[in-house]
Structure formats: structure tokens, C-alpha cells
GUDOGU-910844 format. One record per residue (C-alpha): residue number from 1; chain; x, y negated, z. Coordinates in nm, 4 decimals, padded with zeros to 6 digits. Layout:
N
<rec num="NUM" cadena="A" u="X" v="Y" w="Z"/>
...
// end
This chain:
289
<rec num="1" cadena="A" u="-02.0417" v="-02.6827" w="00.4145"/>
<rec num="2" cadena="A" u="-02.0787" v="-02.3645" w="00.6200"/>
<rec num="3" cadena="A" u="-01.9267" v="-02.0418" w="00.4951"/>
<rec num="4" cadena="A" u="-02.2734" v="-01.8857" w="00.4702"/>
<rec num="5" cadena="A" u="-02.3804" v="-02.1433" w="00.2098"/>
<rec num="6" cadena="A" u="-02.0814" v="-02.1188" w="-00.0196"/>
<rec num="7" cadena="A" u="-02.1810" v="-02.0076" w="-00.3690"/>
<rec num="8" cadena="A" u="-01.8365" v="-01.9844" w="-00.5311"/>
<rec num="9" cadena="A" u="-01.7568" v="-01.6831" w="-00.7502"/>
<rec num="10" cadena="A" u="-01.5136" v="-01.4248" w="-00.6214"/>
<rec num="11" cadena="A" u="-01.3965" v="-01.1727" w="-00.8798"/>
<rec num="12" cadena="A" u="-01.3090" v="-00.8202" w="-00.7663"/>
<rec num="13" cadena="A" u="-01.1171" v="-00.6055" w="-01.0121"/>
<rec num="14" cadena="A" u="-01.1429" v="-00.2293" w="-00.9488"/>
<rec num="15" cadena="A" u="-01.1106" v="00.1103" w="-01.1158"/>
<rec num="16" cadena="A" u="-01.2787" v="00.3206" w="-00.8449"/>
<rec num="17" cadena="A" u="-01.5670" v="00.1843" w="-00.6409"/>
<rec num="18" cadena="A" u="-01.4714" v="00.3190" w="-00.2983"/>
<rec num="19" cadena="A" u="-01.6189" v="00.2401" w="00.0417"/>
<rec num="20" cadena="A" u="-01.3703" v="-00.0448" w="00.0735"/>
<rec num="21" cadena="A" u="-01.4770" v="-00.2218" w="-00.2437"/>
<rec num="22" cadena="A" u="-01.8465" v="-00.1746" w="-00.1691"/>
<rec num="23" cadena="A" u="-01.8024" v="-00.3148" w="00.1815"/>
<rec num="24" cadena="A" u="-01.6200" v="-00.6237" w="00.0520"/>
<rec num="25" cadena="A" u="-01.8946" v="-00.6861" w="-00.2037"/>
<rec num="26" cadena="A" u="-02.1661" v="-00.6444" w="00.0617"/>
<rec num="27" cadena="A" u="-01.9837" v="-00.8740" w="00.3030"/>
<rec num="28" cadena="A" u="-01.9457" v="-01.1401" w="00.0372"/>
<rec num="29" cadena="A" u="-02.3140" v="-01.1328" w="-00.0454"/>
<rec num="30" cadena="A" u="-02.4054" v="-01.1651" w="00.3239"/>
<rec num="31" cadena="A" u="-02.1865" v="-01.4748" w="00.3443"/>
<rec num="32" cadena="A" u="-02.3449" v="-01.6323" w="00.0379"/>
<rec num="33" cadena="A" u="-02.0410" v="-01.5764" w="-00.1824"/>
<rec num="34" cadena="A" u="-02.1172" v="-01.4947" w="-00.5448"/>
<rec num="35" cadena="A" u="-01.9231" v="-01.1731" w="-00.6016"/>
<rec num="36" cadena="A" u="-01.8527" v="-01.0477" w="-00.9528"/>
<rec num="37" cadena="A" u="-01.7151" v="-00.6918" w="-00.9571"/>
<rec num="38" cadena="A" u="-01.5334" v="-00.5964" w="-01.2774"/>
<rec num="39" cadena="A" u="-01.4475" v="-00.2354" w="-01.3576"/>
<rec num="40" cadena="A" u="-01.0977" v="-00.2443" w="-01.5039"/>
<rec num="41" cadena="A" u="-01.1831" v="00.0586" w="-01.7187"/>
<rec num="42" cadena="A" u="-01.4615" v="-00.1345" w="-01.8923"/>
<rec num="43" cadena="A" u="-01.2732" v="-00.4612" w="-01.9358"/>
<rec num="44" cadena="A" u="-01.1478" v="-00.5908" w="-02.2704"/>
<rec num="45" cadena="A" u="-00.9135" v="-00.8823" w="-02.1994"/>
<rec num="46" cadena="A" u="-00.8179" v="-01.1257" w="-02.4739"/>
<rec num="47" cadena="A" u="-00.4595" v="-01.2035" w="-02.3774"/>
<rec num="48" cadena="A" u="-00.4607" v="-01.5308" w="-02.5739"/>
<rec num="49" cadena="A" u="-00.7763" v="-01.7100" w="-02.4621"/>
<rec num="50" cadena="A" u="-00.9942" v="-01.5160" w="-02.2149"/>
<rec num="51" cadena="A" u="-01.1125" v="-01.8206" w="-02.0212"/>
<rec num="52" cadena="A" u="-01.3337" v="-01.6335" w="-01.7728"/>
<rec num="53" cadena="A" u="-01.0196" v="-01.5489" w="-01.5746"/>
<rec num="54" cadena="A" u="-00.8492" v="-01.8889" w="-01.5748"/>
<rec num="55" cadena="A" u="-00.8448" v="-02.0750" w="-01.2423"/>
<rec num="56" cadena="A" u="-01.0172" v="-01.7834" w="-01.0704"/>
<rec num="57" cadena="A" u="-00.9456" v="-01.6145" w="-00.7397"/>
<rec num="58" cadena="A" u="-00.9360" v="-01.2423" w="-00.8167"/>
<rec num="59" cadena="A" u="-00.9161" v="-00.9761" w="-00.5492"/>
<rec num="60" cadena="A" u="-00.7220" v="-00.6894" w="-00.7045"/>
<rec num="61" cadena="A" u="-00.8537" v="-00.3506" w="-00.5860"/>
<rec num="62" cadena="A" u="-00.7502" v="-00.1104" w="-00.8626"/>
<rec num="63" cadena="A" u="-00.6293" v="00.2153" w="-00.7071"/>
<rec num="64" cadena="A" u="-00.4259" v="00.3378" w="-01.0034"/>
<rec num="65" cadena="A" u="-00.0766" v="00.1889" w="-01.0043"/>
<rec num="66" cadena="A" u="-00.0593" v="00.1321" w="-01.3783"/>
<rec num="67" cadena="A" u="-00.4134" v="-00.0092" w="-01.3989"/>
<rec num="68" cadena="A" u="-00.3294" v="-00.2374" w="-01.1078"/>
<rec num="69" cadena="A" u="00.0014" v="-00.3681" w="-01.2399"/>
<rec num="70" cadena="A" u="-00.1074" v="-00.4253" w="-01.5969"/>
<rec num="71" cadena="A" u="-00.4478" v="-00.5782" w="-01.5234"/>
<rec num="72" cadena="A" u="-00.2816" v="-00.8104" w="-01.2696"/>
<rec num="73" cadena="A" u="-00.0242" v="-00.9176" w="-01.5272"/>
<rec num="74" cadena="A" u="-00.3008" v="-00.9856" w="-01.7805"/>
<rec num="75" cadena="A" u="-00.5238" v="-01.2024" w="-01.5620"/>
<rec num="76" cadena="A" u="-00.2339" v="-01.3829" w="-01.3929"/>
<rec num="77" cadena="A" u="-00.1043" v="-01.4700" w="-01.7386"/>
<rec num="78" cadena="A" u="-00.4437" v="-01.6217" w="-01.8172"/>
<rec num="79" cadena="A" u="-00.4264" v="-01.8486" w="-01.5122"/>
<rec num="80" cadena="A" u="-00.5900" v="-01.6480" w="-01.2343"/>
<rec num="81" cadena="A" u="-00.4674" v="-01.6376" w="-00.8751"/>
<rec num="82" cadena="A" u="-00.4580" v="-01.2693" w="-00.7838"/>
<rec num="83" cadena="A" u="-00.4627" v="-01.1199" w="-00.4348"/>
<rec num="84" cadena="A" u="-00.2211" v="-00.9478" w="-00.4242"/>
<rec num="85" cadena="A" u="00.0010" v="-01.0935" w="-00.6995"/>
<rec num="86" cadena="A" u="00.1966" v="-00.9044" w="-00.9625"/>
<rec num="87" cadena="A" u="00.5209" v="-00.8917" w="-00.7630"/>
<rec num="88" cadena="A" u="00.3374" v="-00.7264" w="-00.4724"/>
<rec num="89" cadena="A" u="00.1746" v="-00.4733" w="-00.7041"/>
<rec num="90" cadena="A" u="00.5016" v="-00.3782" w="-00.8699"/>
<rec num="91" cadena="A" u="00.7031" v="-00.3572" w="-00.5490"/>
<rec num="92" cadena="A" u="00.4471" v="-00.1840" w="-00.3258"/>
<rec num="93" cadena="A" u="00.3650" v="00.0726" w="-00.5910"/>
<rec num="94" cadena="A" u="00.7226" v="00.1948" w="-00.6077"/>
<rec num="95" cadena="A" u="00.8839" v="00.3366" w="-00.2944"/>
<rec num="96" cadena="A" u="01.2386" v="00.2591" w="-00.4030"/>
<rec num="97" cadena="A" u="01.1497" v="-00.1014" w="-00.4933"/>
<rec num="98" cadena="A" u="00.9680" v="-00.1584" w="-00.1649"/>
<rec num="99" cadena="A" u="01.2483" v="00.0006" w="00.0373"/>
<rec num="100" cadena="A" u="01.4981" v="-00.2429" w="-00.1120"/>
<rec num="101" cadena="A" u="01.2777" v="-00.5511" w="-00.0603"/>
<rec num="102" cadena="A" u="01.2071" v="-00.4564" w="00.3015"/>
<rec num="103" cadena="A" u="01.5740" v="-00.3880" w="00.3652"/>
<rec num="104" cadena="A" u="01.6743" v="-00.7256" w="00.2165"/>
<rec num="105" cadena="A" u="01.4219" v="-00.8914" w="00.4499"/>
<rec num="106" cadena="A" u="01.5840" v="-00.7109" w="00.7475"/>
<rec num="107" cadena="A" u="01.2721" v="-00.5043" w="00.8168"/>
<rec num="108" cadena="A" u="01.3768" v="-00.1735" w="00.9712"/>
<rec num="109" cadena="A" u="01.3182" v="00.1182" w="00.7334"/>
<rec num="110" cadena="A" u="01.4245" v="00.4841" w="00.7299"/>
<rec num="111" cadena="A" u="01.7678" v="00.5456" w="00.5813"/>
<rec num="112" cadena="A" u="01.7359" v="00.6536" w="00.2195"/>
<rec num="113" cadena="A" u="01.9281" v="00.7311" w="-00.0960"/>
<rec num="114" cadena="A" u="01.8413" v="00.7803" w="-00.4608"/>
<rec num="115" cadena="A" u="01.9805" v="00.9830" w="-00.7490"/>
<rec num="116" cadena="A" u="01.9068" v="01.0172" w="-01.1190"/>
<rec num="117" cadena="A" u="01.9781" v="01.3791" w="-01.2062"/>
<rec num="118" cadena="A" u="01.9341" v="01.7238" w="-01.0551"/>
<rec num="119" cadena="A" u="02.3083" v="01.7541" w="-01.0004"/>
<rec num="120" cadena="A" u="02.3544" v="01.4170" w="-00.8305"/>
<rec num="121" cadena="A" u="02.0432" v="01.4714" w="-00.6161"/>
<rec num="122" cadena="A" u="02.1796" v="01.7998" w="-00.4844"/>
<rec num="123" cadena="A" u="02.5235" v="01.6449" w="-00.4357"/>
<rec num="124" cadena="A" u="02.3674" v="01.3641" w="-00.2348"/>
<rec num="125" cadena="A" u="02.1773" v="01.6079" w="-00.0165"/>
<rec num="126" cadena="A" u="02.4952" v="01.8058" w="00.0405"/>
<rec num="127" cadena="A" u="02.6739" v="01.4850" w="00.1418"/>
<rec num="128" cadena="A" u="02.4040" v="01.3257" w="00.3613"/>
<rec num="129" cadena="A" u="02.2700" v="01.6497" w="00.5069"/>
<rec num="130" cadena="A" u="01.9305" v="01.7958" w="00.5898"/>
<rec num="131" cadena="A" u="01.6464" v="01.7582" w="00.6676"/>
<rec num="132" cadena="A" u="01.5393" v="01.4980" w="00.4125"/>
<rec num="133" cadena="A" u="01.2007" v="01.3935" w="00.2778"/>
<rec num="134" cadena="A" u="01.1722" v="01.3739" w="-00.1008"/>
<rec num="135" cadena="A" u="00.9097" v="01.1323" w="-00.2347"/>
<rec num="136" cadena="A" u="00.8007" v="01.0390" w="-00.5862"/>
<rec num="137" cadena="A" u="00.8828" v="00.6729" w="-00.6397"/>
<rec num="138" cadena="A" u="00.5242" v="00.6216" w="-00.7632"/>
<rec num="139" cadena="A" u="00.2498" v="00.8157" w="-00.5851"/>
<rec num="140" cadena="A" u="00.0004" v="00.8079" w="-00.3010"/>
<rec num="141" cadena="A" u="-00.2006" v="01.0119" w="-00.0484"/>
<rec num="142" cadena="A" u="00.0973" v="01.2297" w="00.0391"/>
<rec num="143" cadena="A" u="00.1084" v="01.4043" w="-00.2969"/>
<rec num="144" cadena="A" u="00.4385" v="01.5514" w="-00.4202"/>
<rec num="145" cadena="A" u="00.6098" v="01.4647" w="-00.0915"/>
<rec num="146" cadena="A" u="00.8131" v="01.7501" w="00.0519"/>
<rec num="147" cadena="A" u="01.0283" v="01.8151" w="00.3573"/>
<rec num="148" cadena="A" u="01.3602" v="01.9614" w="00.2485"/>
<rec num="149" cadena="A" u="01.5183" v="02.1638" w="00.5279"/>
<rec num="150" cadena="A" u="01.8013" v="02.3337" w="00.3391"/>
<rec num="151" cadena="A" u="01.9748" v="02.3669" w="00.0026"/>
<rec num="152" cadena="A" u="01.7618" v="02.6593" w="-00.1135"/>
<rec num="153" cadena="A" u="01.4386" v="02.4690" w="-00.0552"/>
<rec num="154" cadena="A" u="01.5801" v="02.1547" w="-00.2173"/>
<rec num="155" cadena="A" u="01.6863" v="02.3417" w="-00.5299"/>
<rec num="156" cadena="A" u="01.3360" v="02.4880" w="-00.5712"/>
<rec num="157" cadena="A" u="01.1602" v="02.1519" w="-00.5322"/>
<rec num="158" cadena="A" u="01.4001" v="01.9655" w="-00.7578"/>
<rec num="159" cadena="A" u="01.3806" v="02.2371" w="-01.0237"/>
<rec num="160" cadena="A" u="01.0017" v="02.1886" w="-01.0348"/>
<rec num="161" cadena="A" u="01.0446" v="01.8139" w="-01.0800"/>
<rec num="162" cadena="A" u="01.2825" v="01.8650" w="-01.3711"/>
<rec num="163" cadena="A" u="00.9829" v="01.9930" w="-01.5717"/>
<rec num="164" cadena="A" u="00.7661" v="01.6912" w="-01.4897"/>
<rec num="165" cadena="A" u="00.7297" v="01.3485" w="-01.6504"/>
<rec num="166" cadena="A" u="01.0629" v="01.1534" w="-01.6501"/>
<rec num="167" cadena="A" u="00.9360" v="00.9280" w="-01.3704"/>
<rec num="168" cadena="A" u="00.9813" v="01.2253" w="-01.1356"/>
<rec num="169" cadena="A" u="01.3470" v="01.2562" w="-01.2355"/>
<rec num="170" cadena="A" u="01.4120" v="00.9443" w="-01.0263"/>
<rec num="171" cadena="A" u="01.4990" v="01.1149" w="-00.6980"/>
<rec num="172" cadena="A" u="01.4251" v="00.9237" w="-00.3786"/>
<rec num="173" cadena="A" u="01.5085" v="01.0734" w="-00.0392"/>
<rec num="174" cadena="A" u="01.4446" v="00.9451" w="00.3134"/>
<rec num="175" cadena="A" u="01.5727" v="01.0616" w="00.6498"/>
<rec num="176" cadena="A" u="01.3268" v="01.2817" w="00.8345"/>
<rec num="177" cadena="A" u="01.2331" v="01.0739" w="01.1391"/>
<rec num="178" cadena="A" u="01.1922" v="01.2360" w="01.4794"/>
<rec num="179" cadena="A" u="00.8674" v="01.0846" w="01.6035"/>
<rec num="180" cadena="A" u="00.5382" v="01.1706" w="01.7714"/>
<rec num="181" cadena="A" u="00.3004" v="01.3661" w="01.5436"/>
<rec num="182" cadena="A" u="00.1499" v="01.0405" w="01.4190"/>
<rec num="183" cadena="A" u="00.2202" v="00.7173" w="01.2376"/>
<rec num="184" cadena="A" u="00.0643" v="00.3703" w="01.2483"/>
<rec num="185" cadena="A" u="-00.1458" v="00.2006" w="00.9811"/>
<rec num="186" cadena="A" u="-00.1831" v="-00.1745" w="01.0348"/>
<rec num="187" cadena="A" u="-00.3989" v="-00.3977" w="00.8164"/>
<rec num="188" cadena="A" u="-00.2589" v="-00.7436" w="00.7430"/>
<rec num="189" cadena="A" u="-00.5014" v="-01.0125" w="00.6276"/>
<rec num="190" cadena="A" u="-00.3371" v="-01.3468" w="00.5679"/>
<rec num="191" cadena="A" u="-00.1250" v="-01.4496" w="00.8642"/>
<rec num="192" cadena="A" u="-00.2333" v="-01.1874" w="01.1158"/>
<rec num="193" cadena="A" u="-00.2796" v="-00.8156" w="01.1721"/>
<rec num="194" cadena="A" u="-00.6540" v="-00.7530" w="01.1716"/>
<rec num="195" cadena="A" u="-00.6360" v="-00.4083" w="01.3340"/>
<rec num="196" cadena="A" u="-00.4199" v="-00.0984" w="01.3596"/>
<rec num="197" cadena="A" u="-00.4713" v="00.2736" w="01.4111"/>
<rec num="198" cadena="A" u="-00.2656" v="00.5768" w="01.4968"/>
<rec num="199" cadena="A" u="-00.2958" v="00.8494" w="01.2319"/>
<rec num="200" cadena="A" u="-00.2381" v="01.1981" w="01.3685"/>
<rec num="201" cadena="A" u="-00.1267" v="01.5057" w="01.1794"/>
<rec num="202" cadena="A" u="-00.3663" v="01.7962" w="01.1361"/>
<rec num="203" cadena="A" u="-00.2619" v="02.1309" w="01.2885"/>
<rec num="204" cadena="A" u="00.0918" v="02.0170" w="01.3570"/>
<rec num="205" cadena="A" u="00.1658" v="01.9111" w="00.9966"/>
<rec num="206" cadena="A" u="00.4390" v="01.6495" w="00.9610"/>
<rec num="207" cadena="A" u="00.2212" v="01.4514" w="00.7159"/>
<rec num="208" cadena="A" u="-00.0276" v="01.2068" w="00.8685"/>
<rec num="209" cadena="A" u="-00.2288" v="01.0967" w="00.5633"/>
<rec num="210" cadena="A" u="-00.6017" v="01.0728" w="00.6362"/>
<rec num="211" cadena="A" u="-00.6624" v="01.2083" w="00.2854"/>
<rec num="212" cadena="A" u="-00.4989" v="01.5312" w="00.4039"/>
<rec num="213" cadena="A" u="-00.7303" v="01.5748" w="00.7025"/>
<rec num="214" cadena="A" u="-00.5575" v="01.3741" w="00.9740"/>
<rec num="215" cadena="A" u="-00.7403" v="01.2053" w="01.2622"/>
<rec num="216" cadena="A" u="-00.7192" v="00.8511" w="01.3965"/>
<rec num="217" cadena="A" u="-00.7526" v="00.6434" w="01.7118"/>
<rec num="218" cadena="A" u="-00.7076" v="00.2716" w="01.7879"/>
<rec num="219" cadena="A" u="-00.3584" v="00.1272" w="01.8214"/>
<rec num="220" cadena="A" u="-00.2925" v="-00.1883" w="02.0219"/>
<rec num="221" cadena="A" u="-00.1612" v="-00.4738" w="01.8096"/>
<rec num="222" cadena="A" u="00.1353" v="-00.5862" w="02.0170"/>
<rec num="223" cadena="A" u="00.3439" v="-00.8953" w="01.9443"/>
<rec num="224" cadena="A" u="00.6233" v="-00.6660" w="01.8211"/>
<rec num="225" cadena="A" u="00.3950" v="-00.4720" w="01.5880"/>
<rec num="226" cadena="A" u="00.2417" v="-00.7882" w="01.4455"/>
<rec num="227" cadena="A" u="00.5805" v="-00.9512" w="01.3911"/>
<rec num="228" cadena="A" u="00.7148" v="-00.6478" w="01.2039"/>
<rec num="229" cadena="A" u="00.4020" v="-00.6128" w="00.9898"/>
<rec num="230" cadena="A" u="00.3959" v="-00.9807" w="00.8939"/>
<rec num="231" cadena="A" u="00.7651" v="-00.9644" w="00.8032"/>
<rec num="232" cadena="A" u="00.6936" v="-00.6602" w="00.5875"/>
<rec num="233" cadena="A" u="00.3994" v="-00.8315" w="00.4158"/>
<rec num="234" cadena="A" u="00.6073" v="-01.1409" w="00.3431"/>
<rec num="235" cadena="A" u="00.8917" v="-00.9285" w="00.2079"/>
<rec num="236" cadena="A" u="00.6620" v="-00.7982" w="-00.0667"/>
<rec num="237" cadena="A" u="00.4709" v="-01.1296" w="-00.1068"/>
<rec num="238" cadena="A" u="00.1495" v="-00.9595" w="00.0057"/>
<rec num="239" cadena="A" u="-00.1563" v="-01.1314" w="00.1525"/>
<rec num="240" cadena="A" u="-00.3823" v="-00.8306" w="00.2175"/>
<rec num="241" cadena="A" u="-00.1803" v="-00.5135" w="00.2711"/>
<rec num="242" cadena="A" u="-00.1633" v="-00.1987" w="00.4786"/>
<rec num="243" cadena="A" u="00.1670" v="-00.1479" w="00.6591"/>
<rec num="244" cadena="A" u="00.2612" v="00.2066" w="00.7600"/>
<rec num="245" cadena="A" u="00.5086" v="00.2506" w="01.0430"/>
<rec num="246" cadena="A" u="00.6753" v="00.5364" w="01.2308"/>
<rec num="247" cadena="A" u="00.7848" v="00.5402" w="01.5944"/>
<rec num="248" cadena="A" u="01.1447" v="00.6587" w="01.5743"/>
<rec num="249" cadena="A" u="01.2745" v="00.8188" w="01.8924"/>
<rec num="250" cadena="A" u="01.5984" v="00.6193" w="01.8764"/>
<rec num="251" cadena="A" u="01.5327" v="00.3211" w="01.6460"/>
<rec num="252" cadena="A" u="01.1843" v="00.2047" w="01.7409"/>
<rec num="253" cadena="A" u="00.9290" v="00.1039" w="01.4802"/>
<rec num="254" cadena="A" u="01.0276" v="00.1712" w="01.1195"/>
<rec num="255" cadena="A" u="00.8242" v="00.0608" w="00.8178"/>
<rec num="256" cadena="A" u="00.7999" v="00.3398" w="00.5623"/>
<rec num="257" cadena="A" u="00.5386" v="00.1980" w="00.3250"/>
<rec num="258" cadena="A" u="00.3430" v="-00.1162" w="00.2391"/>
<rec num="259" cadena="A" u="00.0152" v="-00.0542" w="00.0547"/>
<rec num="260" cadena="A" u="-00.1051" v="-00.3068" w="-00.2024"/>
<rec num="261" cadena="A" u="-00.4753" v="-00.2127" w="-00.2332"/>
<rec num="262" cadena="A" u="-00.4915" v="-00.0535" w="00.1076"/>
<rec num="263" cadena="A" u="-00.7704" v="00.1697" w="00.2318"/>
<rec num="264" cadena="A" u="-00.9226" v="00.0563" w="00.5605"/>
<rec num="265" cadena="A" u="-01.2418" v="00.2593" w="00.6041"/>
<rec num="266" cadena="A" u="-01.1005" v="00.4594" w="00.8934"/>
<rec num="267" cadena="A" u="-00.9512" v="00.1506" w="01.0551"/>
<rec num="268" cadena="A" u="-01.2946" v="-00.0142" w="01.0572"/>
<rec num="269" cadena="A" u="-01.4584" v="00.3058" w="01.1840"/>
<rec num="270" cadena="A" u="-01.2115" v="00.3575" w="01.4667"/>
<rec num="271" cadena="A" u="-01.1514" v="-00.0011" w="01.5808"/>
<rec num="272" cadena="A" u="-01.4848" v="-00.1666" w="01.4991"/>
<rec num="273" cadena="A" u="-01.3042" v="-00.4640" w="01.3416"/>
<rec num="274" cadena="A" u="-01.4955" v="-00.6067" w="01.0441"/>
<rec num="275" cadena="A" u="-01.2056" v="-00.6060" w="00.7998"/>
<rec num="276" cadena="A" u="-01.4233" v="-00.6637" w="00.4883"/>
<rec num="277" cadena="A" u="-01.5517" v="-00.9861" w="00.6450"/>
<rec num="278" cadena="A" u="-01.1977" v="-01.1022" w="00.7221"/>
<rec num="279" cadena="A" u="-01.0926" v="-01.0301" w="00.3638"/>
<rec num="280" cadena="A" u="-01.3832" v="-01.2328" w="00.2232"/>
<rec num="281" cadena="A" u="-01.3046" v="-01.5190" w="00.4638"/>
<rec num="282" cadena="A" u="-00.9437" v="-01.5200" w="00.3453"/>
<rec num="283" cadena="A" u="-01.0473" v="-01.5291" w="-00.0200"/>
<rec num="284" cadena="A" u="-01.2948" v="-01.8092" w="00.0443"/>
<rec num="285" cadena="A" u="-01.0240" v="-02.0215" w="00.2082"/>
<rec num="286" cadena="A" u="-00.8215" v="-01.9916" w="-00.1110"/>
<rec num="287" cadena="A" u="-01.1262" v="-02.0715" w="-00.3243"/>
<rec num="288" cadena="A" u="-01.1866" v="-02.3937" w="-00.1304"/>
<rec num="289" cadena="A" u="-00.8322" v="-02.5301" w="-00.1837"/>
// end
């Protein structure tokens, strides 16, 4: 049977209906795939016997980390196959967890250290030196990330975090990488890299997040880039992920993040690659097994 005639149901679980989710739904409908989009915020899941989720392929697209992790745990426990699975959600959503999994898989990452109090964080910075980048272990879009250039600046930032929710008292620091004013976002779908872009900083800022006003252009998917990205995806057990890399002046490509429910609007816009179609094709392959 041709892909266009398949009438299987693909569930998409979301909490914000972004361009990405809409494009996947539209692509599925064009291919003849019955797509059922479920807003996580409206769902009531019977954890004992909610049979609508059993033996289903569910594409997890919840943006919020806690919505993502807990809804994945619920539907997986009821027998669903989730893309990406719970382990991917937990690991990718926490920068310290993902750093350790990537490091164990021998994927090159920036050097990092962690601490669990104001005093030990400052002692670590004094020992390892500046500059360092402080990141919340759970967070996205470049929020609450700061470049610490000296002790005075570090003390001010850490003091602010001491008044936040206890999650922000887990201190995670990375080396500041000397690189071009850009990073790379590559989209992995299944066993290949669908497309990649360079993300450039705005007005010389060291942050490259598109949410902060950065710009983008196509990036060639070399054999080296694809190999690194696939290794990173496998390290976190991810099937559809965004891999963010930096071009270190002395160490080459370093992976600094793997995104579980990755955004790809700008990658599609810049490269012309139909990523939503590739995602639907991947899901359909799993549905046909």
C-alpha cells in the first residue's frame, strides 16, 4: 500500500500548537495519515486502564519539560510507543544529565562542572577559572544563561539564584568556547540528519538562540557532522532530535545540547528541506511494523 493511502492513526501530544506541530499535522493529512492531536493541558489520563493509548505510536511534542516528562511516563505506562521515549525526555531536558550521557558515549562536549551550594559554586569557579557559562539545568531559549567573566559578576548572578526555586540551586557551569559568532543546529530524523543551519548571534551577542533574534543560513551536512549528531542522538535514545554544536577553535565540533521536542521552523525556511514530511514518514514506518 502506498504511503498516501495509509489511514493509520498517529497521535500527537502537545501543550503549545506551534508552527512545527501544525506543519506535522498538515503533512500527515496530505499523506493520508489520520492524525489525532491531543492537547496535554486538556487530557485526563486514567493511569489504570486508559486503552486509547495502548499500542499507539505517539509523537511527543509538549514544549514544557514537566508536561513532556510526565505525560510521556503516563502513556508509555499504558502501552504506547512514544517518540521520543521517556529516557530521552528526562535526559535532554536536563543539561547536567545530557552532558553526562554524551560524555559516556564519547561525544565531545564542553568541559563542565557542577556544584550544589553558593559556596561550592564560587570555590569551583575560583579553582577552574573564568570565563565560565552558567546554565540552569532545566531551561530553554537561552533564558537564565549568563557569561561569568570574573568573581564579582559570578557572585551577583549566584546571589540572584539563591532566591529562586531550589532547582536553580543546582549550579552547572561550562567552559566558554572560543568559536565563530554562530553555532549549528542539526535536525536528526531516524538514522540521518535531515538538515542543518548555522545560527548567528545578533549584534555581536555570544548567544545564538533564534528566540533571541539571531539569524540563520544553511550548513552543509558533512560526514563528520552527521556522525557526531547520530552519536549524540543515540546517546540520549532519541529518534527525532535537534543537536546543537559549537565549532571550537582548538577542539573541533562540540555538542552542547540535544533537544527533545526540537523546533525546526527556521531550518525548513532556510534549507527548504521538508522536515515535517520526513517526521511523518518516520512515524508511519513505526506504525507499519
